[in-house]
N, C-alpha and C positions, 0 to 999 in steps of 0.2 A: 344619921345612918343607923339602921336597926342592928340589934345584937347579932343576928345570924349573918348579916352582910359583913360586919366587922370581924366576926370569927372566921368567915370564909377568906377574907383578905389576909388575915394573919396566917392561916393554914396554907394559903397559896404562896406566901413568901417562904414558908418553911419548905414547901414542895419545890419551889424554884431553886433554893439552895441544894436540896437533896438531888435534884436532877441535873444541875449545872456545875456544881462546885465541890461535891462531897468526895474528897480524895480517899476516904476510908472504904468506899464501896468499889467493887470491881465491876465496872460497866462492860457490856459487850462492845465490840468495835464500833457499833453504830449508835452508842449512847443510850441503849435501852436499859431500864432498871425493872426488876421483877416487882409486880404489884404486890405479891405476897410479902416481900421484904418491907414495903411501906406499911402494910397492914399489921404484920407481926411485930416489927421493930420500931415503928415510928408513930403508931397510934391513929393512922388513917383508916377510914372505912372505905369500902368500894363505892358506896353511895356518895361519900364526900369527894373522892377523887373524880368521879363522873361529873359532879356539879362544878368542881374547880375547872376541869377541862372545858366543859360546856359554856361556862359563864366568863371565862377569862377574856377580857376585852381585846387583848393582843393575840389571842389564839396561840399562846406560848407552848402548849403541850399537845401531845397526841398519844393515843393508845395504839398498840399493835392491833391487827385485825381480830385476833382472838381475845383481846382485852386482858391478856396476862402480863403484858409489859407496857411501860409508859416511858416517854422521853420528852425532853425539852427540844424545841425545834432549832434554837440557836442560843448563843450567849454563854457558852461553856468556857470555863477556865481549865477544865480537864481535857486531855487529848482524846477526842472521839471524832468519828466521821458520821455526821448525821445525813449523809447522802444528799448534799446540796447540789442543785443543778447550776452549772455554769451558764450564764446568760448575758446578753447584751443589755446594758442598763438604759433607762430613758436618758435624754440629754442632760437633765438636771436632777440632782438628788439633794437631800437636806440632812444636816447633822445638828441635832439639838445638844447643847452643852450649857454650862454655867458661864455667866459673864466673866467670872474670875479666871476661867481657863482660856479665854480667847487669846490673850497675849502669848501664852506658851504655845498654843496651837498654831498661831501665825508664824512662829519661829521654827517649831519642830514638825508641824503637820499634825494630823489626827492619828494618834497611836492606838493600837488595840489594847494596850495595858495588859491586864492578866487574862483577857479573853482571847479567843482564837481569831476574832475578826472585829473590824470596825463596823458598826451598825449605821446604816443610812436609811432614810425614809423617803417615800415618794410624795409626802404631803408636808406642808409647813405645820399644820395642826399636830400631826403625830410627832414631828421633831420638837415642837414646842413642849409637848407633854413630857418627852424624854428630858429636855433641858430643865424643866421645872423640878424634876427629881433631884437635881444637883445644885439648885440655888436659883438666882435670878436668871431666867432663860434667855439664851441667844440662839438663833437659828442661822447656821452657815449654809450658803449655797455652794454646791459642789458641781464642777464641770465634769460630770460623769462621762459625757460623750468624748471629751478630749482624753480623759484617763483611759477609756476603752481603746480609743484610736492609738494611744501610746503603748498598748499591749498589757495594760493592767487588767487582771482578771476580776470579774464580779460573779457573785453567786446570789441566787434568789432562794430564800427559804420558803417553805410551804405556806407561811403566813404573811408573805409579802414584804419581808424585811430584806433589804439589799445589804450584802456583806462583801468586804474586801479587806485585804491584810493591812493596808496603810493608805492614807490620803496625804500626799505631799502638799505643803502649803501653797504651791504654785497652782493647784487645782481649785483652791478656795477663791471664789470670785466675788465674795461679799457676804454681808449678813442681811437677813430679812428684818425690816423694821417691825417690831411687835408693838401692839397697842399698850 
C-alpha cells in the first residue's frame, strides 16, 4: 500500500473517532460536527476531509449540503439522532463477529455494547469484513423477517447498514460457512 493510502486510512480512523465517540465535543442533536473545528483543532485540511469522505469504502461519513458540517452515518457511542429511517428489513440479515464471541452471543444475543445500535449487513461479504476486524470471522444469519413481525424496529442508514437495538439469540438461525 502506498504512503498516501496508508496516511489516509490512519486519518480516517482518527476522523471516525472524532465523529462517533468524542465526548469532549458538543455535537448538535443530529451528530453534526463543524468542519472548522476539525481543521483548526485536529489538523485536517478540507481537501483531506473531502478525500476521506469520497473514498471511504463503507460510505461512513457525509457532509452537510453547504459543506460546513460533517457527521458519521452510524456507529456512535454518543447520544445523537442521525435521522435514521425506520424500515422493514429484508428476510435475512447478517452479523459479522469474531469466533471467540459466538458462545456469548448464543447465550446473550447480539448486544449493542457502547454503540447506539447493533449493525447488520445485507451481504455475507460485508459481514465477513466486519468480523475480520475482531479476529477469526464468523457470520451469523439473522431472521430479520421474524424479528420485524415480532415488532422489533429496524432502521436503515443512508449507507445501507441495518440497525436495531438488540438481537435476541432466538433470531440467530445459524452461521454461514466461510472458506
